[in-house]
C-alpha angles and dihedrals in degrees: 000000000000090000091054091049092047092047092048091049090049091054092047091051092050092047088057091053095055109109115213114198112234115254113263118260108272130201137170134226113245113249090250096050093113096034112218095329095095102034108153095014130110104267091214092053090048090050094051092045092049092050092044094054093045094051095039094051107030091161092066089051094058110116092015106100095159091058092043092051089052092047091052090047088051093050091047092049097046095044090060096039094051091055098043109023122097090219088069101045093117094047113118111271092222091056090050092051092045090054092051090048091048089050090053092049095046090048089053092054091049093045097246117142115247091236097051112126110264095221092054091051093047093048092049094047094045091049090049090048094051092045091052091049087054090049090245102137091168091059090045093053089048089054091050094055133085138065095313090070126061094192128065117269089250092053092046091051090048090053091049089050092053104021111178127234112278106190094187090055089049095053093040095053091044090053091046090051090052089057088063092048108026117197116246107249093213093063124225118351120244093212 
């Protein structure tokens, strides 16, 4: 009986020593993030597509800070959602981790602390994107200020205007997109 009790206590002690990493910060794009351009579409699919295009073709994003801000908000949102949302439970664990790593790298380029709350970053970037689309640079700069940004609003806007190539974000968003549209392992059909 003492062996069973000792063994039970040992398992309980070990269970208390297991460290579980906290869930990553997760935020969500507002319904109007893409304006009317994605009405009737799955917002998550639109976000992954938007981020994938921006990071796959950084040259076409040059001089388009509103679109880049929305792409970064999309990446930030989906990286957290893939890791915490029940909808994505069957998604490949490597893809989920790649998205989180890409989010960290993109945040570093933009001057956003790794531990900044995702929802706050998303809200600021979407607000900046909408302000820039309206031609309101003052409102955009206001949205790019505050404790979530380590650079001045002007510096952050300049980075968004000429965002550098981030290969890890490119591959992560492409992998995430393939999870929406998995390739058939059998190849093309002969029908």
